[in-house]
DOLO-129439 format. One record per residue: residue in three letters; x, z, y of N, C-alpha, C in turn. Coordinates in steps of 0.05 Angstrom, whole numbers, padded with zeros to 5 digits, always signed. Layout:
BEGIN
ALAXZYXZYXZY;...
END
This chain:
BEGIN
UNK-01489+01183-01385-01470+01205-01382-01447+01196-01364;UNK-01441+01212-01344-01419+01206-01326-01394+01223-01334;UNK-01373+01209-01341-01349+01223-01351-01327+01224-01329;UNK-01307+01240-01335-01284+01242-01317-01271+01214-01314;UNK-01272+01198-01334-01260+01171-01332-01275+01154-01311;UNK-01302+01157-01310-01317+01143-01289-01308+01152-01261;UNK-01304+01178-01259-01296+01190-01233-01268+01180-01225;UNK-01249+01181-01243-01222+01173-01237-01220+01143-01231;UNK-01235+01127-01246-01235+01098-01241-01245+01092-01213;UNK-01265+01106-01205-01276+01101-01178-01256+01110-01157;UNK-01245+01134-01160-01225+01144-01140-01201+01125-01138;UNK-01193+01114-01161-01170+01096-01161-01177+01068-01151;UNK-01202+01062-01149-01210+01037-01135-01208+01041-01105;UNK-01213+01065-01096-01211+01072-01068-01182+01075-01059;UNK-01167+01089-01076-01138+01095-01071-01122+01090-01096;UNK-01114+01065-01101-01100+01058-01126-01075+01075-01129;UNK-01071+01083-01154-01047+01099-01160-01021+01084-01155;UNK-01023+01057-01155-00999+01041-01150-00988+01045-01122;UNK-01005+01056-01104-00996+01060-01076-00986+01088-01071;UNK-00983+01105-01091-00971+01130-01087-00941+01127-01085;UNK-00928+01145-01071-00899+01144-01068-00885+01151-01095;UNK-00860+01143-01097-00846+01146-01123-00843+01175-01131;UNK-00842+01193-01111-00838+01222-01117-00864+01236-01124;UNK-00886+01223-01122-00913+01236-01123-00922+01240-01152;UNK-00945+01254-01155-00956+01259-01181-00987+01259-01179;UNK-00997+01238-01167-01026+01235-01165-01038+01227-01192;UNK-01064+01231-01194-01078+01223-01219-01090+01247-01233;UNK-01098+01243-01257-01110+01265-01273-01088+01282-01284;UNK-01087+01307-01275-01065+01325-01282-01073+01342-01306;UNK-01098+01351-01306-01109+01367-01328-01136+01356-01336;UNK-01141+01353-01362-01168+01346-01370-01170+01321-01388;UNK-01192+01319-01403-01197+01297-01421-01215+01277-01407;UNK-01206+01252-01404-01222+01233-01389-01250+01228-01401;UNK-01254+01234-01426-01280+01229-01439-01300+01251-01434;UNK-01292+01273-01421-01310+01296-01416-01332+01289-01397;UNK-01356+01298-01403-01379+01294-01384-01376+01313-01361;UNK-01382+01303-01337-01379+01319-01312-01404+01336-01307;UNK-01400+01362-01302-01422+01379-01295-01423+01384-01265;UNK-01401+01381-01251-01399+01384-01222-01371+01381-01213;UNK-01367+01373-01188-01340+01368-01177-01336+01386-01152;UNK-01314+01400-01152-01307+01416-01129-01284+01402-01115;UNK-01286+01397-01089-01266+01382-01074-01251+01402-01056;UNK-01224+01400-01058-01207+01419-01043-01182+01405-01033;UNK-01168+01418-01015-01142+01407-01006-01120+01414-01026;UNK-01121+01439-01036-01101+01449-01055-01115+01461-01078;UNK-01103+01461-01101-01113+01475-01125-01098+01501-01129;UNK-01112+01523-01128-01101+01549-01133-01118+01564-01153;UNK-01109+01588-01162-01125+01603-01180-01153+01609-01168;UNK-01153+01615-01142-01178+01621-01129-01197+01597-01129;UNK-01186+01574-01126-01202+01549-01127-01214+01545-01155;UNK-01197+01550-01175-01207+01547-01203-01230+01567-01207;UNK-01227+01592-01197-01248+01612-01200-01273+01602-01186;UNK-01270+01590-01162-01293+01580-01148-01307+01558-01164;UNK-01292+01540-01176-01303+01519-01192-01319+01530-01215;UNK-01308+01550-01229-01322+01562-01251-01348+01575-01242;UNK-01347+01590-01220-01371+01603-01210-01393+01584-01202;UNK-01385+01560-01193-01404+01541-01183-01412+01520-01204;UNK-01402+01523-01229-01410+01505-01250-01396+01478-01248;UNK-01373+01477-01236-01359+01451-01233-01336+01451-01254;UNK-01336+01430-01270-01314+01427-01290-01293+01407-01282;UNK-01294+01398-01256-01274+01381-01246-01267+01390-01217;UNK-01241+01391-01212-01231+01396-01185-01217+01371-01176;UNK-01225+01361-01152-01211+01338-01140-01196+01349-01116;UNK-01170+01347-01116-01153+01358-01095-01137+01335-01081;UNK-01127+01341-01058-01109+01322-01045-01081+01327-01055;UNK-01072+01352-01055-01044+01358-01064-01044+01363-01094;UNK-01025+01350-01108-01022+01356-01137-01012+01384-01142;UNK-01025+01399-01160-01015+01425-01167-00989+01424-01182;UNK-00986+01403-01198-00960+01398-01212-00946+01376-01197;UNK-00925+01383-01183-00911+01363-01168-00884+01355-01181;UNK-00871+01375-01192-00847+01370-01208-00854+01378-01237;UNK-00837+01369-01255-00841+01374-01283-00842+01404-01290;UNK-00859+01412-01308-00861+01439-01318-00846+01441-01344;UNK-00827+01459-01346-00812+01463-01371-00824+01485-01388;UNK-00838+01503-01375-00851+01526-01389-00879+01530-01378;UNK-00896+01542-01393-00923+01548-01384-00930+01576-01393;UNK-00918+01596-01379-00922+01624-01387-00933+01641-01365;UNK-00943+01629-01344-00956+01644-01323-00937+01657-01303;UNK-00912+01649-01302-00893+01662-01285-00897+01655-01256;UNK-00906+01630-01251-00911+01620-01223-00941+01615-01219;UNK-00948+01612-01193-00976+01607-01186-00985+01580-01198;UNK-00966+01561-01200-00972+01535-01211-00980+01538-01241;UNK-00963+01553-01255-00968+01557-01284-00994+01572-01288;UNK-00999+01593-01272-01023+01609-01275-01048+01592-01270;UNK-01046+01575-01249-01069+01558-01243-01075+01538-01265;UNK-01055+01526-01276-01058+01507-01298-01070+01521-01323;UNK-01059+01544-01329-01069+01559-01353-01098+01566-01350;UNK-01106+01576-01326-01134+01583-01321-01152+01559-01323;UNK-01143+01537-01312-01160+01512-01314-01163+01503-01342;UNK-01142+01503-01358-01144+01495-01386-01162+01514-01402;UNK-01159+01540-01398-01175+01560-01412-01205+01556-01407;UNK-01212+01548-01383-01240+01545-01376-01249+01516-01375;UNK-01234+01498-01387-01241+01470-01389-01248+01457-01361;UNK-01231+01464-01342-01234+01452-01315-01212+01431-01311;UNK-01221+01407-01307-01202+01385-01302-01192+01385-01273;UNK-01168+01376-01269-01156+01375-01242-01146+01346-01237;UNK-01155+01335-01215-01147+01308-01207-01136+01310-01178;UNK-01115+01294-01173-01103+01294-01146-01102+01266-01135;UNK-01110+01262-01110-01106+01237-01096-01089+01244-01072;UNK-01064+01238-01074-01045+01248-01053-01035+01225-01036;UNK-01010+01216-01040-00999+01196-01022-01013+01169-01026;UNK-01026+01164-01048-01042+01140-01051-01065+01140-01031;UNK-01077+01164-01027-01099+01167-01008-01088+01167-00979;UNK-01063+01176-00976-01050+01174-00949-01046+01145-00941;UNK-01040+01128-00961-01029+01101-00955-01050+01079-00953;UNK-01075+01085-00956-01095+01064-00956-01111+01064-00930;UNK-01120+01041-00922-01139+01039-00899-01164+01056-00906;UNK-01172+01072-00887-01195+01089-00891-01188+01115-00905;UNK-01162+01120-00909-01153+01144-00922-01149+01168-00903;UNK-01130+01185-00910-01125+01210-00896-01120+01206-00867;UNK-01103+01188-00860-01095+01184-00832-01118+01171-00816;UNK-01134+01155-00829-01157+01144-00815-01178+01165-00810;UNK-01179+01186-00828-01197+01208-00823-01188+01224-00798;UNK-01162+01228-00795-01152+01242-00771-01160+01225-00747;UNK-01156+01199-00748-01163+01181-00726-01192+01183-00719;UNK-01209+01186-00740-01238+01189-00736-01244+01215-00721;UNK-01231+01236-00729-01235+01262-00716-01227+01261-00686;UNK-01206+01245-00680-01197+01242-00653-01212+01220-00638;UNK-01231+01208-00651-01248+01187-00639-01231+01163-00629;UNK-01211+01156-00645-01194+01133-00637-01208+01107-00644;UNK-01202+01086-00630-01213+01060-00635-01191+01040-00643;UNK-01199+01018-00654-01180+00997-00663-01158+01009-00680;UNK-01166+01025-00700-01147+01040-00717-01135+01021-00737;UNK-01109+01022-00741-01095+01006-00761-01072+01022-00772;UNK-01061+01012-00794-01039+01025-00807-01014+01024-00789;UNK-01001+01047-00787-00978+01049-00769-00953+01035-00780;UNK-00947+01039-00805-00923+01027-00818-00931+01014-00844;UNK-00940+00988-00842-00950+00974-00866-00928+00972-00887;UNK-00936+00973-00912-00917+00970-00934-00910+00941-00940;UNK-00886+00936-00950-00879+00910-00960-00875+00912-00990;UNK-00872+00888-01002-00867+00886-01031-00890+00898-01048;UNK-00915+00896-01037-00938+00904-01053-00958+00881-01056;UNK-00949+00856-01047-00965+00832-01049-00951+00812-01067;UNK-00967+00795-01080-00956+00774-01097-00972+00748-01091;UNK-00958+00725-01093-00972+00700-01091-00975+00687-01118;UNK-00999+00679-01125-01004+00664-01150-01008+00635-01143;UNK-00995+00618-01158-00999+00589-01157-01007+00579-01184;UNK-01029+00564-01185-01038+00552-01210-01049+00524-01205;UNK-01054+00509-01227-01062+00481-01225-01087+00477-01241;UNK-01108+00466-01228-01135+00466-01240-01147+00438-01236;UNK-01161+00428-01257-01175+00403-01253-01194+00405-01229;UNK-01197+00383-01215-01212+00384-01190-01240+00395-01195;UNK-01253+00386-01216-01281+00394-01221-01284+00424-01226;UNK-01262+00437-01235-01264+00466-01242-01252+00484-01221;UNK-01244+00472-01198-01230+00488-01178-01245+00512-01168;UNK-01270+00507-01160-01286+00529-01148-01291+00551-01168;UNK-01297+00544-01193-01302+00564-01213-01278+00582-01217;UNK-01254+00570-01218-01230+00586-01222-01225+00603-01197;UNK-01229+00592-01173-01225+00607-01149-01244+00631-01148;UNK-01269+00627-01156-01288+00649-01155-01279+00671-01174;UNK-01268+00664-01197-01258+00684-01216-01234+00699-01204;UNK-01217+00685-01190-01194+00698-01177-01203+00717-01155;UNK-01222+00708-01139-01233+00726-01118-01246+00751-01130;UNK-01261+00747-01152-01274+00770-01165-01254+00790-01176;UNK-01230+00780-01183-01209+00798-01194-01193+00811-01172;UNK-01198+00804-01147-01184+00818-01125-01165+00802-01109;UNK-01164+00776-01113-01146+00759-01098-01160+00749-01072;UNK-01144+00739-01054-01155+00725-01030-01165+00743-01008;UNK-01157+00769-01008-01166+00786-00986-01143+00790-00966;UNK-01147+00781-00942-01127+00784-00921-01140+00798-00897;UNK-01136+00824-00895-01148+00839-00873-01179+00838-00876;UNK-01192+00830-00854-01221+00828-00854-01231+00801-00865;UNK-01213+00785-00876-01221+00759-00886-01219+00760-00917;UNK-01240+00749-00930-01240+00748-00959-01242+00719-00968;UNK-01238+00715-00994-01239+00688-01006-01219+00669-00993;UNK-01195+00679-00987-01175+00662-00974-01158+00648-00996;UNK-01153+00623-00992-01137+00608-01011-01126+00583-00998;UNK-01108+00569-01011-01098+00543-01003-01099+00525-01027;UNK-01106+00499-01022-01106+00480-01044-01096+00453-01033;UNK-01084+00439-01051-01075+00411-01045-01077+00395-01071;UNK-01086+00370-01068-01090+00353-01091-01065+00341-01102;UNK-01065+00334-01128-01043+00321-01140-01051+00311-01168;UNK-01031+00303-01184-01036+00293-01211-01021+00310-01231;UNK-01035+00321-01250-01022+00336-01272-01019+00317-01296;UNK-00997+00321-01311-00993+00304-01335-00987+00322-01358;UNK-00996+00313-01382-00990+00328-01407-00996+00310-01431;UNK-00985+00318-01453-00990+00304-01479-00994+00326-01500;UNK-01019+00330-01508-01024+00351-01528-01010+00345-01555;UNK-00997+00365-01566-00983+00362-01592-01001+00370-01615;UNK-00990+00366-01639-01005+00374-01663-01011+00404-01662;UNK-01036+00411-01669-01044+00439-01669-01058+00447-01643;UNK-01055+00430-01622-01068+00436-01596-01098+00430-01598;UNK-01113+00444-01581-01142+00439-01579-01149+00435-01550;UNK-01141+00411-01539-01144+00407-01511-01173+00405-01501;UNK-01179+00418-01479-01206+00415-01467-01209+00387-01454;UNK-01186+00376-01446-01186+00349-01434-01163+00334-01447;UNK-01167+00309-01453-01146+00293-01465-01148+00293-01495;UNK-01130+00278-01509-01131+00274-01538-01104+00281-01549;UNK-01104+00294-01572-01079+00301-01586-01061+00276-01590;UNK-01037+00278-01582-01017+00256-01586-01017+00236-01565;UNK-01036+00237-01545-01037+00217-01524-01030+00229-01497;UNK-01014+00213-01483-01006+00221-01456-01030+00220-01438;UNK-01033+00241-01420-01057+00243-01403-01049+00250-01374;UNK-01063+00238-01356-01061+00245-01327-01088+00255-01318;UNK-01087+00277-01303-01111+00290-01293-01109+00296-01264;UNK-01130+00289-01248-01130+00297-01220-01134+00327-01218;UNK-01115+00341-01206-01116+00370-01205-01112+00380-01176;UNK-01120+00404-01172-01114+00418-01147-01093+00440-01152;UNK-01073+00441-01135-01055+00464-01135-01068+00486-01118;UNK-01072+00509-01130-01085+00532-01116-01065+00554-01111;UNK-01066+00565-01087-01049+00588-01080-01067+00610-01069;UNK-01063+00634-01079-01077+00658-01069-01057+00681-01068;UNK-01063+00700-01050-01047+00725-01048-01064+00747-01060;UNK-01050+00766-01074-01063+00788-01087-01047+00813-01085;UNK-01059+00837-01086-01044+00861-01089-01030+00861-01116;UNK-01004+00867-01116-00988+00865-01140-00999+00881-01163;UNK-01011+00904-01158-01020+00921-01179-01044+00909-01194;UNK-01057+00888-01182-01079+00875-01195-01071+00851-01212;UNK-01045+00847-01215-01035+00823-01228-01046+00819-01256;UNK-01047+00841-01272-01057+00839-01299-01086+00829-01301;UNK-01103+00842-01286-01131+00834-01287-01136+00807-01275;UNK-01119+00799-01256-01122+00773-01244-01115+00751-01264;UNK-01094+00755-01279-01086+00735-01299-01106+00733-01321;UNK-01118+00756-01328-01140+00756-01348-01164+00739-01338;UNK-01171+00743-01313-01193+00727-01302-01186+00698-01300;UNK-01161+00692-01293-01152+00664-01292-01155+00650-01319;UNK-01145+00663-01339-01145+00651-01366-01174+00647-01376;UNK-01191+00666-01369-01219+00664-01378-01234+00641-01365;UNK-01228+00637-01339-01243+00617-01323-01231+00589-01325;UNK-01205+00587-01332-01191+00562-01331-01199+00545-01356;UNK-01203+00519-01353-01212+00503-01376-01189+00497-01396;UNK-01164+00498-01387-01142+00490-01404-01135+00511-01425;UNK-01126+00502-01448-01117+00519-01469-01092+00534-01461;UNK-01074+00520-01448-01049+00532-01437-01051+00530-01406;UNK-01050+00553-01393-01053+00553-01364-01025+00554-01351;UNK-01020+00535-01333-00995+00535-01319-00998+00551-01293;UNK-00980+00570-01288-00982+00586-01264-00954+00598-01259;UNK-00950+00607-01235-00926+00624-01230-00933+00644-01208;UNK-00919+00667-01210-00923+00689-01192-00898+00694-01175;UNK-00901+00699-01149-00879+00703-01131-00883+00729-01116;UNK-00865+00749-01119-00867+00774-01103-00862+00767-01073;UNK-00877+00780-01056-00875+00774-01027-00865+00798-01012;UNK-00850+00792-00990-00841+00813-00972-00860+00816-00948;UNK-00882+00801-00948-00902+00804-00927-00911+00833-00925;UNK-00917+00841-00900-00929+00867-00896-00958+00866-00905;UNK-00967+00887-00920-00995+00889-00926-01008+00907-00905;UNK-01023+00895-00887-01034+00910-00864-01054+00931-00872;UNK-01063+00930-00897-01083+00949-00907-01071+00973-00920;UNK-01045+00973-00925-01032+00994-00940-01006+01003-00926;UNK-01003+01029-00923-00978+01039-00910-00981+01067-00899;UNK-00961+01076-00885-00960+01103-00875-00971+01106-00847;UNK-00984+01128-00842-00994+01135-00815-01016+01116-00806;UNK-01025+01122-00782-01045+01105-00769-01041+01106-00739;UNK-01051+01086-00725-01049+01086-00696-01075+01074-00684;UNK-01083+01084-00662-01107+01074-00649-01107+01082-00620;UNK-01129+01076-00606-01131+01082-00577-01155+01099-00572;UNK-01152+01116-00552-01175+01131-00542-01194+01111-00527;UNK-01219+01118-00526-01238+01100-00513-01231+01096-00484;UNK-01222+01117-00471-01213+01115-00443-01187+01131-00441;UNK-01169+01123-00424-01144+01138-00419-01151+01167-00411;UNK-01135+01186-00422-01141+01214-00417-01117+01226-00402;UNK-01124+01241-00381-01103+01254-00366-01088+01273-00385;UNK-01061+01272-00384-01045+01287-00403-01051+01317-00402;UNK-01060+01327-00379-01066+01355-00376-01090+01364-00393;UNK-01106+01344-00402-01130+01350-00418-01125+01346-00448;UNK-01103+01334-00455-01098+01325-00482-01097+01348-00502;UNK-01082+01369-00496-01078+01390-00516-01105+01404-00522;UNK-01121+01409-00502-01147+01421-00506-01165+01403-00523;UNK-01163+01377-00517-01179+01358-00533-01170+01358-00562;UNK-01144+01357-00566-01133+01357-00593-01141+01382-00608;UNK-01139+01404-00595-01145+01430-00607-01174+01432-00615;UNK-01192+01422-00598-01220+01423-00604-01228+01404-00627;UNK-01218+01379-00625-01226+01359-00645-01215+01366-00673;UNK-01192+01377-00675-01180+01384-00701-01183+01413-00708;UNK-01197+01428-00692-01203+01456-00697-01178+01472-00703;UNK-01160+01472-00683-01133+01484-00686-01131+01511-00674;UNK-01113+01527-00685-01105+01552-00673-01079+01549-00656;UNK-01063+01530-00663-01036+01528-00652-01027+01499-00652;UNK-01013+01491-00631-01000+01465-00629-00971+01470-00620;UNK-00952+01459-00635-00924+01458-00626-00920+01429-00615;UNK-00910+01428-00591-00908+01401-00579-00884+01398-00560;UNK-00876+01374-00556-00855+01367-00536-00870+01360-00510;UNK-00855+01359-00488-00868+01354-00462-00886+01329-00463;UNK-00909+01332-00450-00928+01310-00449-00920+01289-00429;UNK-00929+01264-00432-00922+01243-00413-00933+01249-00386;UNK-00921+01237-00365-00932+01241-00338-00952+01219-00331;UNK-00961+01205-00350-00982+01185-00346-01005+01190-00365;UNK-01028+01178-00361-01051+01183-00379-01045+01174-00407;UNK-01057+01189-00426-01053+01183-00455-01074+01163-00464;UNK-01065+01142-00477-01083+01122-00487-01079+01117-00517;UNK-01054+01111-00525-01049+01103-00552-01038+01128-00568;UNK-01050+01133-00591-01044+01156-00607-01036+01148-00635;UNK-01013+01158-00644-01004+01154-00672-01009+01180-00687;UNK-01016+01178-00712-01021+01201-00728-01009+01198-00756;UNK-01003+01221-00768-00994+01222-00796-01000+01250-00807;UNK-01018+01251-00827-01023+01276-00840-00999+01286-00855;UNK-00994+01313-00854-00971+01324-00868-00945+01317-00855;UNK-00924+01316-00871-00897+01311-00860-00896+01283-00848;UNK-00890+01281-00822-00891+01254-00810-00867+01246-00793;UNK-00846+01263-00793-00823+01256-00775-00810+01229-00782;UNK-00813+01220-00807-00801+01195-00814-00814+01171-00800;UNK-00838+01176-00789-00852+01154-00776-00849+01154-00745;UNK-00832+01171-00735-00828+01171-00706-00818+01144-00696;UNK-00799+01130-00709-00791+01104-00699-00815+01084-00698;UNK-00833+01086-00716-00856+01068-00717-00875+01075-00694;UNK-00879+01101-00689-00896+01110-00667-00885+01100-00640;UNK-00859+01101-00638-00846+01090-00614-00848+01060-00612;UNK-00845+01047-00635-00846+01017-00636-00873+01007-00626;UNK-00895+01021-00633-00922+01011-00625-00930+01021-00597;UNK-00912+01036-00584-00918+01045-00557-00938+01068-00555;UNK-00938+01086-00575-00956+01109-00575-00947+01128-00553;UNK-00967+01140-00540-00961+01161-00520-00956+01188-00533;UNK-00971+01193-00554-00967+01218-00569-00967+01213-00599;UNK-00955+01230-00614-00953+01228-00643-00962+01254-00655;UNK-00985+01253-00669-00997+01277-00680-00990+01278-00710;UNK-00977+01300-00718-00968+01302-00746-00962+01331-00752;UNK-00944+01337-00771-00939+01364-00779-00911+01367-00791;UNK-00904+01393-00794-00879+01400-00809-00853+01390-00795;UNK-00854+01389-00768-00830+01381-00754-00810+01404-00754;UNK-00784+01398-00758-00763+01418-00757-00753+01419-00728;UNK-00740+01441-00721-00731+01446-00694-00715+01423-00682;UNK-00695+01415-00696-00677+01394-00685-00691+01367-00684;UNK-00711+01362-00700-00726+01337-00700-00742+01333-00675;UNK-00750+01355-00662-00765+01353-00637-00749+01339-00615;UNK-00722+01342-00616-00706+01330-00596-00708+01299-00597;UNK-00716+01288-00620-00717+01259-00623-00738+01247-00605;UNK-00757+01263-00595-00777+01252-00577-00763+01241-00552;UNK-00743+01256-00543-00725+01246-00521-00739+01235-00497;UNK-00762+01248-00490-00777+01240-00467-00793+01214-00469;UNK-00791+01201-00493-00804+01175-00496-00833+01178-00508;UNK-00839+01201-00519-00865+01205-00532-00869+01235-00534;UNK-00893+01244-00536-00898+01272-00541-00905+01277-00571;UNK-00890+01293-00584-00895+01300-00612-00913+01325-00612;UNK-00935+01323-00626-00954+01345-00629-00956+01353-00658;UNK-00943+01376-00665-00943+01386-00692-00966+01406-00694;UNK-00987+01398-00710-01011+01415-00712-01012+01431-00738;UNK-00992+01428-00755-00992+01443-00780-01001+01426-00804;UNK-00989+01430-00827-00994+01413-00850-01023+01415-00859;UNK-01032+01440-00864-01059+01444-00873-01079+01433-00853;UNK-01074+01440-00827-01093+01432-00806-01095+01401-00804;UNK-01073+01387-00809-01073+01358-00806-01088+01344-00829;UNK-01091+01358-00851-01102+01345-00875-01128+01358-00885;UNK-01137+01380-00873-01159+01395-00883-01185+01378-00884;UNK-01187+01359-00866-01212+01342-00866-01211+01321-00888;UNK-01189+01320-00903-01189+01302-00927-01210+01311-00947;UNK-01217+01336-00947-01239+01345-00965-01265+01331-00958;UNK-01271+01328-00932-01295+01314-00924-01293+01284-00932;UNK-01270+01273-00929-01266+01245-00936-01272+01240-00966;UNK-01261+01257-00983-01265+01254-01012-01294+01259-01019;UNK-01305+01280-01008-01333+01287-01013-01352+01263-01005;UNK-01346+01251-00983-01363+01229-00974-01362+01206-00993;UNK-01339+01199-01003-01337+01178-01023-01352+01185-01049;UNK-01348+01209-01059-01360+01216-01085-01391+01219-01082;UNK-01400+01230-01060-01429+01235-01057-01444+01208-01055;UNK-01431+01188-01044-01444+01162-01042-01445+01147-01069;UNK-01426+01153-01086-01423+01138-01111-01438+01152-01134;UNK-01437+01178-01135-01448+01193-01159-01471+01211-01151;UNK-01493+01209-01166-01517+01225-01161-01525+01242-01184;UNK-01510+01241-01206-01518+01256-01230-01506+01283-01232;UNK-01489+01290-01213-01477+01317-01212-01471+01324-01183;UNK-01468+01350-01178-01463+01360-01151-01434+01356-01143;UNK-01430+01347-01118-01403+01346-01106-01402+01367-01084;UNK-01385+01387-01088-01385+01410-01071-01359+01413-01056;UNK-01361+01418-01030-01337+01423-01014-01328+01452-01018;UNK-01303+01455-01026-01293+01482-01031-01293+01499-01006;UNK-01301+01524-01010-01301+01544-00988-01276+01561-00987;UNK-01258+01557-01007-01234+01573-01009-01213+01563-00988;UNK-01203+01581-00972-01182+01574-00953-01156+01575-00967;UNK-01144+01551-00971-01119+01550-00986-01094+01548-00968;UNK-01098+01552-00942-01075+01550-00924-01057+01574-00928;UNK-01032+01570-00937-01014+01593-00942-01002+01604-00916;UNK-01007+01591-00893-00995+01600-00868-01016+01615-00852;UNK-01007+01637-00840-01023+01653-00822-01010+01654-00794;UNK-01027+01657-00773-01016+01657-00746-01024+01684-00733;UNK-01006+01695-00717-01012+01720-00703-01011+01716-00673;
END
C-alpha cells in the first residue's frame, strides 16, 4: 500500500522542506499521511475547479506548486476561494500538498526546468544560499575509520557538487580512562588508555544533522562518541535562488524574443531594450524575481527572464541587461511537468495525472 506519507517523504527528498523560505507554507496542507493513494493530480495552483477535476479523475491527492493556504486561516466558512477550496477538499477526502520555494531553491527544480525549456547549457544556481551547511568533526579508532565514514556518507554527508564521499582525516592519539559503570569497547575500566585515532571532517546539509548523528552513533565503536558541529557560511552551490546558463550558440538579439516566446509558449513579453550584441548568457527565475537582478548582473547575464516586475523596477536594468517579464503563471507552468516526471518515475501503483485546468487568473486582450 502506498500512502500519502510515502509520497511526501519522496517529494521532500527531492525538495527538502528545510529549503523553503521563511514566509512559505510548503508541505502537506490538507490530508492524513496514512491514507492510501488512489491517484495524484499535479497542478500549479489549487482551486475549486482543480479539486473537482481530482474528484472526477479518481485522484485523492493534489500536488501543487503554490500553497493554497499561504497565510493563517482564522475562519473556515467559505467566504473566500481559499476557504471554499479547502472545505471542498476536506469534504471529498482530497489531500493537498505544496512544493513551493523549496522546489524553487534546489538544483533540478523550477528554475532548472525553465533553463531546460530554453535549452541552456552549464546551468547552475544563480544565487547560492549560505548558512545551510554544517561541518562535523569526530574522532575514530583507525581500524573503524572507513566503517564510520561509510555510515556518514549514507546519511548524506560528504557531497560537494558533483563529488561524493568527500572527507578529510588526520591521524593522532586519543586518550581516556573509563570510569565505574562504563562499558568500553576498547580499554579497561579504571585504566588510562591511549588509542591511535583519526580525526574525521565532513560537510553536510544542516537539515540532515539529526539523521547524521544517529548514523554516527550507530557505526561508532565507542560508548561515548566525541564530536562537534560547526555551522558554515560557505555557499551551497546546489541550493539557492534562480538559475543561469548559456545558449549553445550566441543568438542575435533580434531573434531572442521570438525564441523566448516559442520555447515558453507565451502570449506576451514585457521587456527592457535588448543588448546590441548577441545573447549568450541567460539568467532565469520563476515567479517574482526582481530581487535577483544584482545577481544576474554579477554573473554577466545578457538577459534576465522572470516575472512580476513593477513599472519602476524596470528602470533598474539601466542598459546593462534586458529584463524579460513573461508572467508569473507562464514562468512556472512547466513545474507541473517537473513534478509529474519525478512522481511517475518513482511510483507505479497509482496514476499521476497532469491537471488540465487552467489556473492562470490573468487574461490578455
